[in-house]
N, C-alpha and C positions, 0 to 999 in steps of 0.2 A: 330458868324455865322449868326445872324439875319441881320446885316448890309450888309454883302456880298450877302446873298440870296435876300434881299429886293431890293438892287441895281440892281441885275441881272434881277429880275422880272420887275422892273420899266423900265429898258431899253428895255426888250422884249415887254412889253405892248406898250411903245411909238413907237417902230418899227413896231408893227403890226396894230396899230389903223387905220392909214390912208389907208394902203393897204387892210385891211379887208373891209373898207367901199367902196373901189373902186373895190374890187374883184380881186386884183392882187395877194396878198400874198397867197391866198387860192386856186388859180387856179392850176390845175395839171401841173407840168412841162412837156414840150413837150416830153422829153425822157421817162417820166413815163407813158404818155398816151399809148405809144407803148407796155409797159410792166406793165399793171395795177396790176398784181399780184406779182411783184418783191418784195422780202423781203430781199434785200441786207442789210448788217448791218447798212449802213447809212440811210436806209429807215425804220428802226425799232424804234418803240416808246420806247421800253425798253432800247435800246442802247443809245438813245438820252437823257434819264433821268439822272439827277444828281446822284452822288453816294448816296446811302441810301434812294433814292426816288423810290417808287414802283408804276408802272403803270399797272393797272389790268383791268379785265373784268369778267362779270358773265359768267359762263359756262352753255350754254343752255341745258335744260333737265328737266324732271319731270313736275309737275304742268300742265299748259295749253298746253304744248307741246305734252302731251299724247293724247290730243283731236284733234290734227292736222293731216293732211294727209301725214305726212312725218315720217320716222323712227327717233329714238333718235339721235339728231344732234351730240352730243359728241361721240357716239359710232360708227355711220355709215358714217358721212361726213368727208372724209379724207382731203379735202381742208380746211374745217373749223378747223380741229385739227391742220393742218400745220400752219395756221395763228395764232391760239391760242398759240401755242408753241413759235413761232418766235417773235411775236409782244409784248407779255406781260410778265411782271416779277411777276405778282400776279394774282391769280384766285379765284373767289368766286362761290361756287355752287349756281346756281339760285334757285333751289327748292330741290336739292338732299339731303340737310341736314335738311330740315324743318320737323316738327313732322309727318305730314301725310305720308311722303315718307320714312323717316328713322325709324319710330316707328309705323308701321301700325296696330299692335295688342299689347295688354298690355304686353304680355310675349314674344314678338318677335320683334327684330330689323332687318332691312334690310340695310346692309352696302355696298352692291355691288357697287352701283353707286358712293357713296361718296369715297369709297376706290379707285375706278378707277381714280377719279379726283385727289386725293392726291398723288397717285402713278405717275400720269402724271406730276404733278407739281415737284415731286422729280426728275424725269428724265430730265426735262427741266429747272432745276435750278430756279424754281418759288416758291414764298411763297403762302400760302393759307389763305383766310379769311373765318372763319366758320360762317355760317348764317342759322338759328338763334335758340336760346335756350328757350326763354320765349316770347311768342307772342299770340295775340288774334285770329289770323287767321291761316288757313291751319293746323288746328288741326284735328286729326282723330276722327271719330264719336264715337269710343269706349271711348274716353276721354271726349268729350263735352257732350255726352248723358249718361255717366255712373253715377251711384248713389254711390258716394264715400264719406266717412267721411273726415273731415279735415286732420286727421292723414294719411289716405290712400292717399289723393291727394298730400300731402306734400312729402310722401315717393315716389310717382310716379315721381314727378319732380326731387327730389334728385337723384333717380336711373337713370333717363334719362340724367341729366347733368353729373353725375359721369361716366356713361357708355360711352356716346358719346365723351365728352371732354377727358376722360381718354384714349379712344381708339386711339386718334390722338395726345396724349401728345408729345410735342417736334416737331410736324409736322404742327401745325396751328400757324401762327404768331399772328392773331387777331381774336377774337370772338365777334360777335354781341350777347351779352348776353341777354339784354332786348331790344326788338324791338317795337317801336310805342306804348309806354305805355301811352302817353298823347293824348288827342283830340286837335282839332284846337284852342280851347280856353284855353289850358293849364291845363285842368282837367284830372286827372287819369281816365283811362277807367275802372271804377269800375263795369260796367255791361258787357261790351264786353269781357274783359279779364278774363278768368276763374280763373287764378291764383290770381289776385288781388281781384276779386269778392269773392272768396271762402276763401282765406287765408289772405287777408289784404295786405296793401302796404308794410309791412315788408318783404314779400316774395321776393321782388326785391333785397334787400340787401343779403338775403340768397342765391339767385341764383348766385350773384357775388362771394360770399364766397365759394360756392360749386365748381364753375368753377375754381377758383384759387387753391383750394385744389387738383383738378383733374389734373391741369397743371399749376404749378407756373410760367412757363416761358411765357405763352400766355398773350397778352395784351387784356384786357376786356373792351368792348365798350357799350355805349348806341347808338342806331341807330334809325333815324326817318326821315320822309319826312316833308316838310313844316317848317323846322327849319333853313333854309338858312339865313333868316334875323333875326334881333333883333325883338322880338315880344313875345306875351303871351306864345307860345309854347316853344320857346328856353329859355325864362326867367324861365319857370317851370323846365326845365332840369338844368339850371344853379343853381337854388336854391336847387334842389334835390341833385345834385352832391356835392355841398358845404356841405350839411347835411351829406351825406354818407361819404365823406372824413373826416369830423370831428369825425365820429364814427369809423374810421379806416377800412372802407369797401374798398376792393381792386378794385376800379374803375380806369381804366387807360386811357380811351379815350371817345371822343364824336364825332359822325360822322353825317354828313348831307347827305341824300340820293341824293338830287338834281335831282329829276324828274321834269324837267323844260318844259315849253311850250312857243312857240313864241306868243301865245295869250296874254301873260302877259309880263310885263317888267322884265328885268333881276334884280335879287336881289343884288343891288349895295352895300349893306352893308355886304355881305358875309364874306369878309376878317375881317371886324370889329367884326362880331359875332364870328368867329372862334378864334379870339384873346382873347375874353372873357374867353373861356375855356382853351386856351393855358396859360393864366395868372394863372390859378388854378394848373398848372403843368401837365395838361392832354395832351395826344397826340390827334390830330384831324385828320379827314379823310373825303374825298369825296368818297362815297361808291356805288352809284347807278345812276350815271349821264347818262341821255339821254335828248334829246331836241326834243319833238314832235312838229308837225305843222299841220295846217288844209290843207289838200291836195286839189289841183285843181281837176276838174272832170277827167282830164287825169290821175290822180294819180302820176304825175311827178312834183316834186317841181320846182318852178321857181328859176332862178339864185338869185333873191333877197331873197327868203326864205332860200336858201342854205348859203348865206352870213350872214344872221341874225343868223342862227343856228351855223355857225362857230364862230361867235362873242361870242355867249353864252358859247360854249365849251371853247374857249380861255380864256374868263374872269373867268370862274370857275377854270380852271387850274392855272391861274395867282394868284387868291386869295389864293389858297392852297399853292402854292410855296412861297408866301410872308409871310407865318406863319411858324415859325421854326418847330413847332411840327406836322405840317401837312405833313406826309411822305408817305401817301397812297392815291392814286387817282384811282378810279375804275369806268369804264363806264359799264352801265347795258346792256351788249351785244354789239358786234361790227358790226353786220350785220343786215340789215332789214329783211333778210330771216327768222330769228328766233326771231324777236323782239316781246315783249309782248304787245306793245302799240296798234296796230290795233285791238287786241283781246279785250282790255278793254276800248279803247277810240274810239268810232265810228267816222269815218271821219278823224281821225288823224293818222299820221304815219311818216315814213321816219325819225325816231328819232335817229338812230345810225350814226356811222362815215363811214359806207360802205353800198353800195347798196346790193340787194339780190344776185348779182353775184360777190360780193366782190370788186367792184370798189370803190376806195377811194373818198370820198366827200371832199369838202373844209374843213369840220370840222376835218377830219383826219390830213390834212396838217396844220391846225391851231394848233393842239396839237403838232405835230411833230416839227414845227418851233419854238413854244414857248419853248419846252423842249431843243432844240438845243441852243437857245439863253440864 
């Protein structure tokens, strides 16, 4: 399978390289300019993907969206939901399964939003990526500010993982079990992460064991940003995974978020890095891809910026396709209308593959054409 897939990707990359630089391959076909919202089967990312390869997006909601001047996107935006169902074969709750949203009080869970996403995926023949079980961020105040003994804290985490993963057993394809547990220098977040700080590094292995017990069929992943290239952070994950596998811990995958910026060069060793984890027998994935840029005063990206963005999207997808075990490719939102980027990166934006009115950018066509080839 590797040789066939690699050859296909190599041909696609070669075919796209010159057109991308000239702006030809990523320009909207004239017929599609007249119908920018067309979602005929030949214009769908999920239909263009190879068999067994999932193309996904984050489902907007929760988190910073609650502070914006629009109602919940997934619940109230019909056009958004239509595109979500037609274009993608995988969905990831953006915030709706994070601790502060799904477990707002110690003795109370709120599954309404997560249930709605999983039910939507069932109706539309999509798989779901669960996000996330053990993280240092977006934890509720009752947890971070509580005065718990080690035994109590351990029981809280065990109950959370067992309850959440168990509720969706058989309906979640992949789980981000441990999210962003290393800093940029490859050191464990022993101060920021309440679980590692209070219970020690061994709690990470326990989280994987508990998740596996709750759903033996789900694939269990490490997930992080800044691990696209070979470096201190990805090296730390490689060493940790090797150690856990030697202990028999059920770790099944490693994923790179790939929040990229045109301020910086593309991580050209992405494929090489993914192959290191593939060689351990792990699945790999791209889980949160977006490509932000510094916007002109007009707020409208230049053609050159859109071409560079399309190039980054295309190269990320090609790197994943070239690795046998990289079967899941997720963009972190598909429309600028609901992107997290402008909220967290002042002056940057236009990071997704569609504009605020759902018009497709060159990046969308770069993905579509690469999948077709």
